[in-house]
C-alpha positions, 0 to 999 in steps of 0.5 A: 158707795159701800152700800152699792158694793154690798149689794153686788155679788162681789162679796160673800155678804154672810161674812159681813152680817153683824158688822157696823157700816160707817159708809167708808168701812165695815167693822166688827164690834169685837175687832179694833180694825175694819174688815173692809176699808176705803183708802188711797191706792198706793200707786194710782193715788185714787180711792179704792176699797181693800180688805184690811190686812191686819192678822192676814200674815198670822192667818197665812202662817197658820194655814201654811203650818197645816198646808198640803204639800206644794202650797205656797203663800199666794195659795194660802192668801187666796184661800183666805180672801175667797172666804169673803170675796167671790172669786168665781168657781175654782 
């Protein structure tokens, strides 16, 4: 199933080159946590794929430290996520 996701246009695949694919996660050998994982949806209880949240808060804080006036946490988070997930033209 993970290989099917990688073949779609959902992810910006160049960001996942050089990663290890275990079938249920994509991991960069230099990191202690996976980039993309499969887990249980917290509300629905069904399997879902998610970008691993480790270091997200640190990245958002760093962006907000360099922010344009009027930016908020959601905008900073979307900026980070859209580097690996194709969110369309914005």
